[in-house]
C-alpha positions as CSV (number, residue, x, y, z in Angstrom):
1,A,14.8,31.0,10.8
2,E,14.9,27.5,12.2
3,P,11.5,26.0,12.7
4,R,10.6,25.7,16.4
5,A,7.5,24.1,17.7
6,A,5.6,26.3,20.2
7,A,4.3,23.5,22.5
8,G,7.0,22.5,25.0
9,G,9.6,24.7,23.2
10,I,11.1,21.7,21.4
11,G,13.1,22.9,18.3
12,V,15.3,21.4,15.6
13,E,18.4,21.5,17.7
14,D,16.6,19.4,20.4
15,V,15.9,16.7,17.7
16,L,19.5,16.7,16.5
17,D,20.9,16.5,20.0
18,A,18.5,13.6,21.0
19,D,20.0,10.4,22.2
20,P,20.1,8.1,19.1
21,V,18.9,4.5,19.0
22,E,21.9,2.2,19.0
23,P,21.8,0.1,15.9
24,R,22.6,-3.6,15.9
25,G,25.3,-4.1,13.3
26,D,25.6,-2.2,10.0
27,V,22.5,-0.3,9.0
28,F,21.6,0.3,5.3
29,V,18.6,2.4,4.3
30,T,17.2,1.6,0.8
31,K,14.5,3.6,-1.0
32,G,15.0,6.1,1.8
33,R,12.6,8.9,2.5
34,A,13.2,11.6,5.1
35,K,10.8,14.1,6.6
36,D,12.0,17.6,6.8
37,L,13.0,19.0,10.2
38,R,9.7,20.7,10.9
39,E,7.8,17.4,10.3
40,L,10.2,15.5,12.5
41,V,9.8,17.9,15.4
42,L,6.0,17.7,15.1
43,D,6.2,13.9,15.1
44,I,8.2,14.0,18.3
45,L,5.6,16.3,19.9
46,R,2.8,14.1,18.7
47,F,4.2,10.7,19.6
48,G,6.8,11.5,22.2
49,S,9.0,8.5,23.0
50,E,7.5,6.4,20.3
51,V,9.6,8.2,17.7
52,E,13.1,6.8,17.5
53,V,15.9,9.0,16.3
54,L,18.6,7.0,14.5
55,A,21.8,9.1,14.3
56,P,23.1,9.6,10.8
57,E,26.6,8.6,11.7
58,S,25.3,5.1,12.6
59,L,24.1,4.5,9.0
60,R,26.5,2.8,6.7
61,R,24.8,3.8,3.5
62,V,21.5,5.6,2.6
63,V,20.0,5.2,-0.9
64,A,17.4,8.0,-1.0
65,Q,14.4,7.9,-3.2
66,S,14.8,11.5,-4.5
67,E,17.0,14.5,-4.5
68,A,14.7,16.1,-2.0
69,D,15.0,13.1,0.4
70,A,18.8,13.2,0.0
71,A,18.8,16.8,0.9
72,R,16.8,16.1,4.1
73,F,19.2,13.3,5.1
74,A,22.1,15.7,4.5
75,E,20.4,18.3,6.6
76,L,20.1,15.8,9.4
77,G,23.8,15.2,9.2
78,M,24.3,12.3,6.8
79,A,27.8,12.4,5.3
80,A,27.7,13.0,1.5
81,E,30.0,10.1,0.7
82,R,27.5,7.7,2.3
83,L,24.5,9.2,0.6
84,V,23.3,8.4,-2.9
85,V,20.0,8.8,-4.9
86,G,18.7,5.6,-6.3
87,G,15.0,6.2,-6.9
88,S,12.3,3.8,-5.9
89,I,12.9,0.1,-6.2
90,K,9.2,-0.3,-6.9
91,F,10.1,0.5,-10.5
92,D,12.2,-2.7,-10.5
93,V,9.4,-5.1,-10.0
94,Q,9.6,-8.0,-12.4
95,L,6.5,-9.9,-13.6
96,G,7.8,-13.4,-14.0
97,E,6.5,-15.9,-16.5
98,A,5.0,-18.1,-13.7
99,L,2.9,-15.1,-12.6
100,R,1.6,-14.6,-16.1
101,R,0.9,-18.3,-16.6
102,E,-1.1,-18.4,-13.4
103,A,-3.2,-15.4,-14.5
104,S,-3.8,-16.9,-17.9
105,R,-4.8,-20.2,-16.4
106,L,-7.4,-18.6,-14.1
107,V,-8.8,-16.6,-17.0
108,A,-9.3,-19.8,-19.0
109,D,-10.5,-22.0,-16.1
110,W,-13.0,-19.4,-14.9
111,D,-14.0,-18.4,-18.5
112,L,-13.3,-14.7,-17.7
113,D,-12.8,-13.7,-21.3
114,A,-16.6,-13.9,-21.5
115,R,-17.1,-11.6,-18.5
116,P,-16.3,-8.0,-17.7
117,V,-14.0,-8.1,-14.7
118,A,-13.2,-5.3,-12.3
119,L,-10.6,-5.4,-9.5
120,A,-10.9,-3.2,-6.4
121,A,-7.4,-3.6,-4.8
122,S,-6.4,-2.7,-1.3
123,T,-9.7,-1.1,-0.2
124,H,-10.1,0.6,3.1
125,R,-13.1,0.8,5.4
126,G,-15.7,3.0,3.7
127,E,-14.7,2.1,0.2
128,D,-16.2,-1.4,-0.1
129,G,-19.8,-0.1,0.0
130,I,-19.0,2.4,-2.8
131,V,-17.5,-0.3,-5.0
132,L,-20.4,-2.7,-4.3
133,D,-22.9,0.0,-5.2
134,A,-21.1,0.6,-8.5
135,L,-21.1,-3.2,-9.2
136,Q,-24.9,-3.3,-8.6
137,R,-25.4,-0.5,-11.2
138,L,-23.0,-2.3,-13.6
139,L,-25.0,-5.5,-13.3
140,E,-28.1,-3.7,-14.5
141,H,-26.3,-3.3,-17.8
142,D,-24.4,-6.6,-17.9
143,E,-25.4,-9.4,-15.6
144,R,-22.1,-11.2,-16.3
145,A,-20.0,-8.6,-14.4
146,L,-17.6,-9.8,-11.8
147,L,-15.9,-7.9,-9.0
148,L,-12.6,-9.0,-7.4
149,L,-12.6,-7.3,-4.0
150,A,-9.3,-7.2,-2.1
151,P,-9.4,-5.5,1.3
152,R,-6.2,-3.9,2.3
153,H,-6.1,-5.3,5.8
154,P,-6.6,-9.1,6.6
155,E,-8.5,-8.3,9.8
156,R,-11.3,-6.9,7.6
157,F,-11.8,-10.0,5.5
158,D,-14.8,-11.3,7.6
159,E,-16.3,-7.8,7.9
160,V,-16.2,-7.3,4.1
161,Y,-17.6,-10.7,3.4
162,E,-20.6,-9.9,5.6
163,L,-21.0,-6.6,3.9
164,C,-21.1,-8.3,0.5
165,A,-23.6,-10.9,1.7
166,A,-25.8,-8.2,3.1
167,T,-26.2,-6.6,-0.3
168,G,-27.7,-9.8,-1.7
169,L,-24.9,-10.2,-4.2
170,R,-23.6,-13.7,-4.7
171,V,-20.2,-13.7,-3.1
172,Q,-17.5,-16.3,-2.9
173,R,-14.3,-16.4,-0.8
174,R,-11.0,-17.0,-2.6
175,S,-9.5,-18.7,0.5
176,T,-11.8,-21.7,0.0
177,G,-9.7,-22.7,-3.0
178,E,-12.8,-23.6,-4.9
179,A,-13.2,-22.8,-8.6
180,L,-15.2,-19.7,-9.4
181,A,-18.9,-20.4,-9.8
182,A,-20.4,-19.1,-13.0
183,D,-23.0,-17.1,-11.1
184,T,-20.6,-15.5,-8.5
185,Q,-20.7,-11.7,-8.7
186,V,-18.1,-10.9,-6.0
187,L,-14.9,-12.9,-5.4
188,L,-13.6,-11.7,-2.1
189,I,-9.8,-11.9,-2.2
190,D,-9.2,-13.0,1.4
191,T,-5.7,-14.4,0.7
192,L,-2.3,-12.9,0.8
193,G,0.4,-12.7,-1.9
194,E,-2.0,-13.0,-4.9
195,L,-2.9,-9.4,-5.7
196,L,-0.2,-8.7,-8.3
197,M,-1.3,-11.8,-10.3
198,L,-5.0,-10.9,-10.0
199,F,-4.4,-7.6,-11.8
200,G,-3.9,-9.9,-14.8
201,L,-7.5,-11.1,-14.6
202,A,-9.1,-7.6,-14.6
203,D,-10.3,-5.4,-17.4
204,V,-10.2,-2.4,-15.1
205,A,-8.7,-1.9,-11.7
206,F,-9.3,0.6,-8.8
207,I,-6.6,1.1,-6.2
208,G,-8.0,1.8,-2.8
209,G,-7.3,4.6,-0.4
210,S,-8.5,7.3,-2.6
211,F,-12.3,7.2,-1.9
212,V,-11.5,8.0,1.8
213,P,-8.9,10.4,3.2
214,N,-6.0,8.0,3.3
215,G,-4.0,9.3,0.4
216,G,-4.3,6.3,-1.8
217,H,-1.5,3.8,-2.7
218,N,1.3,3.8,-5.1
219,P,0.1,2.2,-8.4
220,L,3.6,0.7,-8.8
221,E,2.7,-1.6,-5.9
């Protein structure tokens, strides 16, 4: 039986008959993921007019992430000749030599080979305190330990800095551009575009989103 949402009586056929958003020029979908029809109906019920329905016939080509996603696009009406499965382009990330050189330079300049370094990447609200508590326990065993703390959202940079300072830990902001002080215990990564390189500085890394009910992040990122 076709899924039909009870509230308002909106069903799959209503979604498929909805007025599509008119695209501007050719539209290509890469690393495409598609919700199944039940999820799409529920999204429309939940968000109403904020959900845009792009008609499959308006898409020039869809490169789906998986066979399951391709099947959902086909179910929504995407023509088979314009639908292929290409996997996730996140697998194609290349670590250039410049990136490796910069990581090696910082390891040498900051004398990190002599320190245990942990990276907490893309943390969300509620996770930073957990990570800082773990650092304090680690410092009881090795006072050289260093935490690189990179909040997921830039608007939280100041908030996380204040949280670090309130613990009494010696914290430094990456955005100052200053060399890492020998006694710094937390380096707050309040910059953008450096996270991939900073993985090269760490002995161990934690990827945020999994200490709180956010679902975590793709490690390939």
